[in-house]
N, CA and C atoms as a LAMMPS dump frame, in Angstrom:
ITEM: TIMESTEP
0
ITEM: NUMBER OF ATOMS
258
ITEM: BOX BOUNDS ff ff ff
-5.0000000000000000e+02 5.0000000000000000e+02
-5.0000000000000000e+02 5.0000000000000000e+02
-5.0000000000000000e+02 5.0000000000000000e+02
ITEM: ATOMS id mol type element x y z
1 1 1 N -41.363 -328.849 38.36
2 1 2 C -39.701 -328.171 37.641
3 1 3 C -39.173 -329.776 37.286
4 2 1 N -38.532 -329.158 35.827
5 2 2 C -38.03 -329.751 34.857
6 2 3 C -36.545 -330.535 35.612
7 3 1 N -36.179 -331.976 35.105
8 3 2 C -35.153 -332.444 35.697
9 3 3 C -33.877 -331.878 35.605
10 4 1 N -33.511 -331.469 34.053
11 4 2 C -32.653 -330.864 33.627
12 4 3 C -31.971 -329.693 34.529
13 5 1 N -33.186 -328.76 35.276
14 5 2 C -33.721 -327.556 36.088
15 5 3 C -32.908 -328.024 37.241
16 6 1 N -33.417 -328.772 37.607
17 6 2 C -33.236 -329.371 39.116
18 6 3 C -31.629 -329.81 39.396
19 7 1 N -31.156 -330.439 38.224
20 7 2 C -29.81 -331.04 38.298
21 7 3 C -28.613 -329.722 38.581
22 8 1 N -29.251 -329.036 37.285
23 8 2 C -28.375 -327.251 37.27
24 8 3 C -28.721 -326.992 38.644
25 9 1 N -29.613 -326.896 39.917
26 9 2 C -29.923 -326.025 40.782
27 9 3 C -28.605 -326.654 41.955
28 10 1 N -29.114 -328.051 42.01
29 10 2 C -28.491 -328.764 42.72
30 10 3 C -27.1 -328.658 42.836
31 11 1 N -26.151 -328.388 41.536
32 11 2 C -25.115 -328.329 41.092
33 11 3 C -24.696 -327.002 41.549
34 12 1 N -25.588 -325.789 41.075
35 12 2 C -24.906 -324.512 41.765
36 12 3 C -25.092 -324.467 43.113
37 13 1 N -26.281 -325.387 44.174
38 13 2 C -25.996 -324.993 45.231
39 13 3 C -24.723 -325.55 46.059
40 14 1 N -24.397 -326.818 45.331
41 14 2 C -23.444 -327.43 46.065
42 14 3 C -22.045 -326.319 45.538
43 15 1 N -21.768 -325.872 44.386
44 15 2 C -20.895 -324.901 44.352
45 15 3 C -21.248 -323.648 45.637
46 16 1 N -22.15 -323.122 45.905
47 16 2 C -22.385 -322.599 46.632
48 16 3 C -22.11 -322.995 48.685
49 17 1 N -21.264 -324.559 48.628
50 17 2 C -21.37 -325.026 49.682
51 17 3 C -22.52 -325.741 50.49
52 18 1 N -23.555 -325.625 49.823
53 18 2 C -24.821 -326.086 50.311
54 18 3 C -25.245 -327.494 49.781
55 19 1 N -25.694 -328.395 50.727
56 19 2 C -26.085 -329.433 50.165
57 19 3 C -27.445 -329.394 49.706
58 20 1 N -27.803 -330.487 48.75
59 20 2 C -28.688 -330.359 48.307
60 20 3 C -29.022 -332.019 47.161
61 21 1 N -30.68 -332.391 47.376
62 21 2 C -30.899 -333.149 47.015
63 21 3 C -32.094 -333.197 45.96
64 22 1 N -32.013 -334.025 45.034
65 22 2 C -33.175 -334.069 44.098
66 22 3 C -34.408 -335.197 44.365
67 23 1 N -35.368 -334.985 44.527
68 23 2 C -36.935 -335.452 44.763
69 23 3 C -37.571 -335.545 43.561
70 24 1 N -37.228 -337.071 42.601
71 24 2 C -38.104 -337.115 41.445
72 24 3 C -39.374 -337.286 41.246
73 25 1 N -40.052 -337.895 42.38
74 25 2 C -41.517 -337.876 42.584
75 25 3 C -41.916 -336.882 43.835
76 26 1 N -41.824 -335.831 43.818
77 26 2 C -42.508 -335.123 44.666
78 26 3 C -43.941 -334.618 44.481
79 27 1 N -44.787 -334.696 45.888
80 27 2 C -46.271 -334.029 45.39
81 27 3 C -46.128 -332.981 46.462
82 28 1 N -46.48 -331.864 46.291
83 28 2 C -46.365 -330.789 46.813
84 28 3 C -47.973 -330.308 47.515
85 29 1 N -47.853 -329.163 48.04
86 29 2 C -49.443 -328.823 48.34
87 29 3 C -50.198 -328.242 47.435
88 30 1 N -51.322 -328.569 47.25
89 30 2 C -52.267 -328.622 46.39
90 30 3 C -52.223 -329.087 44.82
91 31 1 N -50.606 -329.968 45.063
92 31 2 C -50.919 -331.021 43.699
93 31 3 C -51.809 -332.193 43.652
94 32 1 N -52.776 -332.246 44.913
95 32 2 C -53.822 -333.951 44.635
96 32 3 C -53.149 -334.8 44.169
97 33 1 N -52.164 -335.163 44.449
98 33 2 C -51.207 -336.404 44.411
99 33 3 C -50.653 -336.263 42.685
100 34 1 N -50.814 -334.918 42.454
101 34 2 C -49.537 -335.044 40.846
102 34 3 C -47.974 -335.008 41.396
103 35 1 N -47.352 -335.246 40.748
104 35 2 C -45.994 -335.235 41.04
105 35 3 C -44.982 -334.202 40.062
106 36 1 N -44.097 -333.81 40.822
107 36 2 C -43.178 -333.174 40.064
108 36 3 C -41.717 -333.444 40.201
109 37 1 N -40.36 -332.944 40.139
110 37 2 C -39.344 -332.825 40.654
111 37 3 C -39.095 -331.944 41.29
112 38 1 N -38.266 -332.1 42.553
113 38 2 C -38.442 -331.337 43.414
114 38 3 C -36.655 -331.051 43.823
115 39 1 N -36.022 -329.995 44.496
116 39 2 C -34.911 -329.912 45.471
117 39 3 C -34.794 -329.788 46.647
118 40 1 N -34.349 -330.27 47.188
119 40 2 C -34.362 -330.113 48.88
120 40 3 C -32.714 -329.525 49.558
121 41 1 N -32.829 -328.892 50.296
122 41 2 C -31.485 -327.868 50.499
123 41 3 C -32.188 -327.439 51.978
124 42 1 N -31.142 -327.234 53.302
125 42 2 C -31.165 -326.523 54.077
126 42 3 C -30.475 -325.409 54.222
127 43 1 N -30.469 -324.944 53.152
128 43 2 C -29.76 -323.485 52.44
129 43 3 C -30.522 -322.398 53.617
130 44 1 N -29.68 -321.331 53.477
131 44 2 C -30.847 -319.588 53.769
132 44 3 C -31.966 -319.509 52.506
133 45 1 N -32.792 -319.352 52.698
134 45 2 C -33.677 -318.846 51.67
135 45 3 C -32.745 -317.337 50.541
136 46 1 N -31.862 -317.014 51.071
137 46 2 C -31.482 -315.686 50.434
138 46 3 C -30.377 -316.54 49.415
139 47 1 N -29.56 -317.571 50.001
140 47 2 C -28.701 -318.05 49.244
141 47 3 C -29.44 -318.93 48.604
142 48 1 N -30.508 -319.537 48.483
143 48 2 C -31.247 -320.261 47.285
144 48 3 C -31.762 -319.091 46.132
145 49 1 N -31.999 -317.792 46.691
146 49 2 C -32.31 -317.189 45.569
147 49 3 C -31.166 -316.7 44.953
148 50 1 N -30.081 -316.124 45.664
149 50 2 C -29.035 -316.446 44.392
150 50 3 C -28.424 -317.487 43.698
151 51 1 N -28.758 -318.311 44.199
152 51 2 C -28.585 -320.014 43.552
153 51 3 C -29.342 -319.643 42.227
154 52 1 N -30.769 -319.476 42.215
155 52 2 C -31.523 -319.48 41.325
156 52 3 C -31.319 -318.836 40.437
157 53 1 N -30.891 -317.404 40.468
158 53 2 C -30.26 -316.309 39.327
159 53 3 C -29.37 -316.877 39.007
160 54 1 N -28.148 -317.392 39.55
161 54 2 C -27.074 -318.1 38.971
162 54 3 C -27.596 -319.3 38.049
163 55 1 N -28.498 -320.051 38.446
164 55 2 C -28.778 -321.162 37.589
165 55 3 C -29.437 -320.36 36.443
166 56 1 N -30.435 -319.664 36.921
167 56 2 C -30.951 -319.053 35.609
168 56 3 C -30.269 -318.482 34.27
169 57 1 N -29.152 -317.998 34.832
170 57 2 C -28.22 -317.576 33.701
171 57 3 C -27.777 -318.316 33.355
172 58 1 N -27.012 -319.46 33.953
173 58 2 C -26.426 -320.546 33.054
174 58 3 C -27.348 -321.548 32.406
175 59 1 N -28.409 -321.501 32.52
176 59 2 C -29.66 -322.409 31.924
177 59 3 C -29.767 -322.049 30.572
178 60 1 N -29.911 -320.265 30.353
179 60 2 C -30.248 -320.021 29.508
180 60 3 C -29.212 -320.017 28.465
181 61 1 N -28.003 -319.664 28.918
182 61 2 C -26.723 -319.334 27.952
183 61 3 C -26.543 -320.904 27.452
184 62 1 N -26.305 -322.018 28.658
185 62 2 C -25.868 -323.382 27.855
186 62 3 C -26.751 -324.091 27.205
187 63 1 N -28.14 -323.835 27.528
188 63 2 C -28.974 -324.4 26.671
189 63 3 C -29.676 -323.719 25.565
190 64 1 N -29.84 -322.203 25.538
191 64 2 C -30.271 -321.45 24.69
192 64 3 C -31.846 -321.423 24.658
193 65 1 N -32.111 -321.861 26.054
194 65 2 C -33.728 -322.053 25.897
195 65 3 C -34.23 -321.029 27.424
196 66 1 N -35.329 -320.542 27.568
197 66 2 C -35.759 -319.441 28.721
198 66 3 C -36.133 -320.172 29.386
199 67 1 N -35.388 -319.947 30.932
200 67 2 C -36.135 -320.347 31.949
201 67 3 C -37.363 -320.023 32.595
202 68 1 N -37.559 -318.669 32.185
203 68 2 C -38.758 -317.806 32.899
204 68 3 C -40.291 -318.58 32.696
205 69 1 N -40.047 -319.214 31.691
206 69 2 C -41.637 -320.633 31.6
207 69 3 C -42.136 -321.483 32.934
208 70 1 N -40.633 -321.718 33.346
209 70 2 C -40.754 -322.498 34.665
210 70 3 C -40.628 -321.629 35.927
211 71 1 N -40.275 -320.269 35.894
212 71 2 C -39.948 -319.537 37.065
213 71 3 C -41.35 -319.102 37.605
214 72 1 N -42.155 -319.089 36.518
215 72 2 C -43.384 -318.24 37.144
216 72 3 C -44.313 -319.504 37.835
217 73 1 N -43.976 -320.662 37.752
218 73 2 C -44.914 -322.131 38.6
219 73 3 C -43.994 -322.668 39.648
220 74 1 N -42.762 -322.313 39.639
221 74 2 C -41.658 -322.545 41.015
222 74 3 C -42.334 -322.336 42.337
223 75 1 N -42.395 -323.374 42.98
224 75 2 C -42.856 -323.534 44.437
225 75 3 C -42.122 -323.735 45.285
226 76 1 N -41.872 -323.453 47.077
227 76 2 C -41.071 -324.313 47.875
228 76 3 C -42.371 -324.274 48.88
229 77 1 N -41.882 -325.389 49.389
230 77 2 C -42.582 -326.034 50.8
231 77 3 C -41.509 -325.811 52.319
232 78 1 N -41.86 -325.702 53.414
233 78 2 C -40.713 -325.849 54.45
234 78 3 C -40.783 -327.266 54.692
235 79 1 N -39.797 -327.494 54.997
236 79 2 C -39.412 -328.865 55.818
237 79 3 C -39.065 -329.061 57.028
238 80 1 N -39.122 -327.975 57.624
239 80 2 C -38.82 -327.558 59.138
240 80 3 C -37.405 -326.928 59.486
241 81 1 N -36.256 -327.693 58.727
242 81 2 C -35.306 -327.019 59.059
243 81 3 C -34.72 -327.213 57.534
244 82 1 N -35.494 -327.1 56.281
245 82 2 C -35.246 -326.471 55.146
246 82 3 C -36.306 -326.099 54.475
247 83 1 N -35.914 -326.045 52.667
248 83 2 C -36.67 -325.949 51.977
249 83 3 C -37.124 -327.295 50.731
250 84 1 N -37.95 -327.305 50.289
251 84 2 C -37.798 -327.879 48.999
252 84 3 C -38.665 -326.996 47.94
253 85 1 N -37.839 -327.189 46.737
254 85 2 C -37.992 -325.959 45.412
255 85 3 C -38.997 -326.959 44.52
256 86 1 N -39.669 -326.734 43.727
257 86 2 C -40.493 -327.859 42.821
258 86 3 C -41.405 -326.933 42.156
């Protein structure tokens, strides 16, 4: 995930009353040591999906760039009591 998208997603999650933080060097499942930016949150999955939709709308409007090229590679891992999106 790009850092600017991660920052926007954190902002949208926080606007919905959720805690979220950025990990700039997350290595997810199957990345074999590669790293990317991740967003960690304990929000419910339905809230995360709502925030992704809101972020997608804002990302396209304010940056005039399509988000969809990142959406097809968006992944998540369970952290026990939360998720990390990357």
